C-alpha positions in Angstrom: 0.0 0.0 0.0 1.2 3.5 -0.8 1.3 5.9 2.2 0.3 9.5 1.3 -0.2 10.7 4.8 2.8 10.6 7.0 3.6 14.3 7.0 0.5 16.4 6.7 0.1 18.8 9.6 1.1 22.3 8.6 1.7 21.2 5.0 0.6 23.6 2.2 -1.2 22.4 -0.9 0.8 22.8 -4.1 0.3 26.3 -5.5 -2.7 26.9 -7.8 -2.0 29.2 -10.6 -5.6 30.3 -10.9 -7.9 32.5 -8.8 -11.4 30.9 -8.4 -12.8 34.4 -8.2 -11.2 35.4 -11.5 -12.1 32.3 -13.2 -15.8 32.4 -12.2 -16.4 36.2 -12.5 -18.4 35.9 -15.7 -20.6 32.9 -15.0 -21.8 31.1 -11.9 -20.1 27.7 -11.6 -22.1 24.5 -11.5 -21.6 21.9 -8.8 -21.6 18.1 -8.8 -21.1 16.3 -5.5 -20.5 12.6 -5.9 -20.6 10.6 -2.7 -19.7 6.9 -2.5 -21.2 4.7 0.2 -18.9 2.7 2.5 -15.8 3.1 0.4 -12.5 3.1 2.3 -9.4 5.2 2.0 -7.6 2.2 0.5 -10.2 1.2 -2.1 -8.9 3.5 -4.8 -5.9 2.9 -7.0 -4.2 6.3 -6.5 -4.7 5.9 -2.8 -2.8 2.6 -2.9 -5.1 -0.1 -4.1 -3.4 -2.4 -6.7 -6.3 -4.9 -7.0 -9.3 -2.7 -7.8 -9.1 -0.7 -11.0 -10.2 2.9 -10.7 -8.8 4.7 -13.8 -11.4 7.4 -13.9 -11.2 8.4 -10.2 -7.4 8.2 -10.4 -7.5 10.5 -13.5 -9.8 12.9 -11.6 -7.2 13.1 -8.8 -4.3 13.6 -11.3 -6.2 16.4 -13.0 -7.5 18.0 -9.8 -6.7 18.1 -6.1 -6.2 14.9 -4.2 -6.7 15.1 -0.4 -4.7 12.8 1.9 -6.4 14.0 5.0 -10.1 14.3 3.9 -12.7 13.2 6.5 -16.3 12.4 6.4 -18.4 14.1 9.1 -19.4 10.8 10.6 -18.3 7.2 10.8 -21.7 6.0 9.5 -24.0 7.2 6.8 -26.8 9.4 8.0 -24.7 11.7 10.2 -22.3 12.4 7.4 -25.1 13.3 5.0 -26.7 15.6 7.5 -23.3 17.4 8.0 -22.8 17.6 4.2 -26.2 19.1 3.5 -26.2 21.6 6.5 -22.5 22.6 6.7 -22.9 22.0 10.5 -22.0 19.3 13.0 -24.9 16.8 12.6 -25.1 16.6 16.4 -26.9 20.0 16.3 -29.7 18.4 14.4 -29.9 15.4 16.6 -28.7 13.0 13.8 -25.7 11.2 15.2 -26.7 7.6 14.3 -27.8 5.6 11.3 -31.5 6.0 10.5 -32.7 2.4 10.1 -36.0 1.7 8.1 -38.6 2.2 10.7 -41.1 -0.5 11.7 -43.2 1.6 14.1 -44.7 5.0 14.1 -42.3 6.3 16.8 -39.1 5.6 14.8 -40.7 7.2 11.7 -40.6 10.6 13.5 -36.8 10.7 13.4 -35.2 12.6 10.5 -33.7 15.8 9.4 -35.5 18.6 11.4 -37.6 20.8 9.1 -35.8 23.9 10.5 -32.4 22.8 9.1 -31.2 24.8 6.1 -29.4 22.8 3.4 -27.1 23.9 0.6 -29.8 22.9 -1.9 -32.2 25.4 -0.3 -29.6 28.2 -0.4 -28.5 27.4 -3.9 -32.0 27.2 -5.1 -32.9 30.5 -3.6 -30.1 32.0 -5.6 -31.1 30.8 -9.0 -29.7 27.3 -9.2 -31.4 24.2 -10.3 -31.0 21.5 -7.6 -31.2 17.8 -7.7 -30.6 14.8 -5.5 -30.0 11.6 -7.5 -29.5 8.6 -5.3 -29.5 7.9 -1.6 -31.3 10.3 0.9 -31.1 8.4 4.3 -32.3 11.3 6.4 -35.9 10.4 7.3 -38.9 8.5 5.9 -42.0 10.6 6.5 -43.2 13.1 4.1 -42.0 16.0 6.1 -38.5 14.5 5.8 -38.7 14.2 2.0 -35.6 15.8 0.3 -37.9 18.0 -1.8 -38.8 19.8 1.4 -35.1 20.7 1.9 -34.4 22.5 -1.3 -34.0 19.7 -3.9 -36.3 20.6 -6.8 -35.8 17.1 -8.2 -35.3 13.7 -6.4 -35.0 10.3 -8.0 -33.6 7.5 -5.8 -34.2 5.8 -2.5 -34.8 7.0 1.1 -33.3 4.0 3.1 -29.7 3.2 3.9 -29.5 0.6 1.1 -31.6 -1.1 -1.6 -31.2 -4.2 -3.7 -29.3 -3.1 -6.7 -31.6 -4.9 -9.0 -35.1 -4.9 -7.4 -34.6 -1.6 -5.5 -36.2 -3.0 -2.3 -35.1 -2.2 1.2 -34.0 -4.7 3.8 -37.6 -5.6 4.5 -38.5 -6.2 0.9 -40.4 -3.0 0.4 -40.1 -1.1 -2.8 -37.9 2.0 -2.1 -37.4 3.9 -5.4 -38.8 7.4 -5.7 -39.5 9.7 -8.6 -40.2 13.0 -6.8 -43.0 12.4 -4.3 -44.1 9.0 -5.7 -42.8 5.5 -5.3 -42.0 4.6 -8.9 -39.6 1.8 -9.7 -37.3 2.0 -12.7 -35.4 -0.8 -14.3 -31.7 -1.1 -14.0 -28.6 -1.8 -11.9 -28.6 1.1 -9.3 -25.1 2.4 -10.1 -25.8 2.4 -13.8 -29.3 3.8 -13.4 -28.1 6.7 -11.2 -25.4 7.5 -13.8 -27.9 7.7 -16.6 -30.2 9.9 -14.6 -27.4 12.2 -13.7 -26.2 12.5 -17.3 -29.7 13.3 -18.4 -30.0 16.0 -15.7 -26.7 17.6 -16.8 -28.0 17.6 -20.4 -31.3 19.2 -19.4 -29.7 21.9 -17.3 -26.6 22.6 -19.4 -27.7 26.2 -20.0 -28.6 27.0 -16.4 -26.5 26.9 -13.2 -27.1 23.7 -11.4 -26.2 21.9 -8.2 -26.3 18.1 -8.6 -25.8 15.7 -5.6 -25.2 12.2 -6.7 -25.4 9.9 -3.7 -24.4 6.4 -4.8 -25.4 3.2 -3.2 -22.1 1.5 -4.0 -20.2 -0.2 -2.6 -22.5 -0.6 0.3 -24.2 -4.0 0.8 -26.1 -6.1 -0.4 -23.1 -7.6 -2.3 -24.2 -7.3 -5.9 -22.1 -6.6 -9.0 -23.8 -5.5 -12.2 -24.4 -9.0 -13.3 -25.7 -10.5 -10.0 -29.4 -11.3 -9.8 -31.9 -9.6 -7.4 -31.6 -10.7 -3.7 -34.6 -9.0 -2.2 -37.9 -9.9 -3.8 -41.4 -10.1 -2.3 -40.7 -13.7 -1.4 -37.3 -13.4 -0.1 -36.8 -9.9 1.5 -33.8 -10.9 3.7 -30.2 -11.8 2.7 -27.1 -9.9 1.8 -25.9 -12.2 -1.0 -27.0 -14.8 -3.5 -23.7 -15.4 -5.3 -21.0 -18.1 -4.9 -18.4 -15.5 -5.6 -16.3 -14.1 -2.8 -17.2 -10.7 -1.3 -13.8 -9.4 -2.4 -14.6 -10.3 -6.1 -18.0 -8.8 -5.9 -16.8 -5.6 -4.2 -14.2 -5.2 -6.9 -17.0 -5.2 -9.5 -19.0 -2.7 -7.5 -16.2 -0.2 -7.1 -15.2 -0.6 -10.7 -18.7 0.2 -11.8 -18.8 3.2 -9.5 -15.5 4.3 -11.1 -17.1 3.9 -14.6 -19.9 6.2 -13.3 -17.5 8.9 -12.3 -15.8 8.7 -15.7 -19.2 9.1 -17.5 -20.1 12.2 -15.4 -16.8 13.9 -16.2 -17.2 12.9 -19.9 -20.7 14.4 -20.0 -19.6 17.6 -18.5 -16.8 17.9 -21.1 -19.3 17.0 -23.9 -21.4 20.0 -23.1 -18.4 22.2 -22.5 -19.2 22.5 -18.8 -16.1 21.0 -17.3 -14.2 24.3 -16.9 -17.3 25.8 -15.1 -18.2 22.9 -12.9 -16.8 22.1 -9.5 -16.8 18.4 -9.0 -16.0 16.6 -5.7 -15.8 13.0 -4.9 -15.6 11.4 -1.5 -17.1 8.6 0.6 -19.6 9.0 3.4 -17.5 6.9 5.8 -14.9 4.1 6.0 -15.3 0.6 4.7 -16.8 -2.7 5.9 -13.8 -4.9 5.9 -15.8 -8.2 5.6 -17.4 -6.9 2.4 -14.0 -6.5 0.8 -13.2 -2.9 1.7 -9.9 -1.5 2.7 -9.0 1.4 5.1 -5.6 1.6 3.5 -3.7 0.5 6.7 -5.6 2.9 8.9 -6.9 1.6 12.2 -10.6 0.8 12.5 -13.4 0.7 9.9 -16.9 1.9 9.5 -18.6 2.9 12.9 -15.5 3.2 14.9 -13.8 6.3 16.3 -10.4 5.5 14.6 -9.0 7.0 11.4 -10.2 4.1 9.2 -13.8 5.1 10.0 -13.8 8.6 8.7 -10.5 9.3 6.7 -11.7 8.7 3.2 -10.8 9.4 -0.4 -11.5 13.0 -1.3 -10.9 14.7 -4.6 -11.8 18.2 -6.0 -11.8 18.8 -9.7 -12.3 21.9 -11.8 -9.9 22.5 -14.8 -8.6 26.0 -14.9 -9.5 26.8 -11.3 -7.9 23.8 -9.5 -4.4 23.2 -10.6 -3.9 19.7 -11.9 -1.7 17.3 -10.0 -2.2 18.9 -6.7 -1.8 16.8 -3.5 -3.3 18.5 -0.4 -2.4 17.4 3.0 -4.5 19.8 5.0 -7.2 18.4 7.2 -10.7 19.0 5.9 -14.2 17.6 6.5 -17.2 17.0 4.3 -19.2 19.8 6.0 -16.6 22.2 4.5 -18.2 21.8 1.1 -21.4 23.9 1.9 -19.3 27.0 2.6 -17.0 26.2 -0.3 -20.0 26.3 -2.7 -21.2 29.6 -1.3 -17.7 31.1 -1.7 -17.3 29.8 -5.3 -20.7 31.0 -6.3 -20.2 34.3 -4.6 -23.4 33.8 -2.6 -23.9 35.8 0.6 -25.5 33.7 3.3 -26.5 35.0 6.7 -25.9 32.0 9.0 -26.7 33.8 12.2 -29.7 31.4 12.9 -27.9 28.3 11.7 -24.2 29.0 12.1 -22.0 27.0 9.7 -19.3 24.9 11.3 -17.4 24.2 8.0 -15.1 26.5 6.3 -14.5 27.3 2.7 -11.8 25.3 0.8 -11.3 28.0 -1.7 -8.0 29.2 0.0 -6.5 25.8 -0.7 -7.3 26.2 -4.4 -5.2 29.3 -4.3 -2.3 27.5 -2.6 -3.0 29.0 0.8 -3.5 27.3 4.2 -6.7 27.1 6.1 -6.7 28.8 9.4 -5.9 26.5 12.4 -9.1 25.0 13.9 -10.3 22.1 16.1 -12.3 19.3 14.4 -14.6 16.9 16.2 -16.3 13.5 15.5 -19.0 12.1 17.7 -19.9 8.4 17.3 -23.3 8.2 18.8 -22.1 6.0 21.6 -20.7 8.8 23.8 -17.3 8.3 22.2 -15.9 11.7 20.9 -12.7 12.5 19.1 -10.9 15.9 18.6 -8.3 16.8 16.2 -5.9 19.7 16.8 -3.2 19.8 14.1 -1.2 16.6 14.4 -2.8 15.6 17.6 -5.9 13.5 18.0 -7.5 12.7 21.3 -10.2 10.0 21.5 -12.5 10.0 24.6 -13.5 6.4 24.3 -16.7 5.3 26.2 -17.2 1.6 26.5 -20.4 0.9 28.5 -19.5 3.8 30.9 -15.8 3.0 31.1 -14.1 6.1 29.7 -10.5 5.9 28.5 -8.4 8.6 26.7 -6.2 7.9 23.7 -3.8 10.4 22.4 -2.0 10.1 19.0 0.6 12.0 17.1 -0.7 11.4 13.6 2.4 12.9 12.0 4.6 10.2 13.4 1.9 7.6 14.1 -0.8 7.8 11.4 -2.0 4.3 12.2 -2.8 5.1 15.8 -0.6 2.4 17.4 0.9 4.4 20.3 -1.3 5.9 22.9 0.7 8.9 24.2 -1.8 10.0 26.8 0.4 9.3 29.8 3.4 11.0 28.2 1.3 14.2 27.5 -1.0 14.8 30.5 -1.3 18.6 30.0 -2.3 18.2 26.4 -4.7 15.5 27.2 -6.4 17.7 29.8 -6.6 20.6 27.4 -8.1 18.5 24.6 -10.5 16.7 26.9 -11.8 20.1 28.0 -12.2 21.0 24.4 -14.3 17.9 23.9 -16.6 18.7 26.8 -17.0 22.3 25.6 -17.9 21.1 22.1 -20.4 18.6 23.4 -22.1 21.1 25.6 -22.4 23.4 22.6 -23.7 20.9 19.9 -25.9 18.7 22.0 -27.7 21.8 23.5 -29.1 22.7 20.1 -30.9 19.3 19.7 -34.6 19.9 18.9 -36.9 18.8 21.6 -38.4 16.0 19.7 -35.0 14.4 19.3 -33.6 15.0 22.8 -34.8 11.7 24.2 -33.2 9.8 21.3 -29.7 11.2 21.6 -27.4 10.0 24.4 -25.6 13.0 25.9 -21.9 12.8 26.3 -20.5 11.7 29.8 -18.8 14.5 31.6 -15.7 13.7 33.7 
């Protein structure tokens, strides 16, 4: 495995020769946000994978900016999607855990609160066409529908995963939506989402648009393009119906996703939109190892507090604005994309009511550093991590037993050496920062969510 991350604290991205403001002065840029599901840091060729072929994602990285310290907001799906859409810590909205398909009325009430403001809403209010094609995973009732949060178009599924062929959820229910109606469409999910996205770009080529492509792949069920449906009316359960190994199937799923990325970039180029479209690719969290995913040597995987759970592939691409061949070692998070889009589109947004926690990445595209900041991850089990430059402290809660783990990620990126005893003053300071952060974000949880979120233990 290649290691791109040993020396990243205080590093500066390679200088970009273009000013985003200058490049976009005459026409508002388009935005395409491509999110993979459960793809690990080590699942992409340019990030070190020599088994799975990802030529299109690799080329996107070579022609754009490849991040070696890009992090999803959460270590599981729903929280990251909340943070991405709102530009805020998902804890403020009460969404710190996965939203499973509800089987009773009480569970159905949980979803993205109606008062949250998304990038789709702000972009739409400023003349953009907005669409979500793919996975929602932020609530199931009508009040949680993505079209109530600024998306003018929605085609895809609401749950955490669907059968790639039958488009049924884990209970065998049809979960494919065209706007406000359940309406199945034939096709393997990755291929179908790609075709729909290509059509959307073509239809809106003469207008500014913001397209969020939320893929299902490579999340389970384990189905490559040629596997048959697993979930049918008669057999709603099951994760696999193939004799092939998960590793082989996973390879096919990621390679189909890579094909999709290539198709989107080709479509933008076909309609001469590539130089005026900001494209970003990342994963919503780390991999499921048993399914065939790789964290690239980092400790942990999906759902854990360790690097392998939220350090993910991250690539930004915009020819003429982002200098090709740029490797960026600054620490960024997926909630930074909301303020980045506002900055690039020159949209003034008053966030006094819903303060953005993310920061614009535009300085990185100019070859500048971001201002120093603390970053936090809450895992929904009272375990919280904080990042301060090269230092990472994990307040780990295992059934009420709290332990503190300190790592120097410059010299120990794989979190093997706990330095908490060697650096007691640093541990005390960062632990206080965790408590302060928790008091801040959990205090904003809407009343209807307060009983569903476990508050952080205080020492």
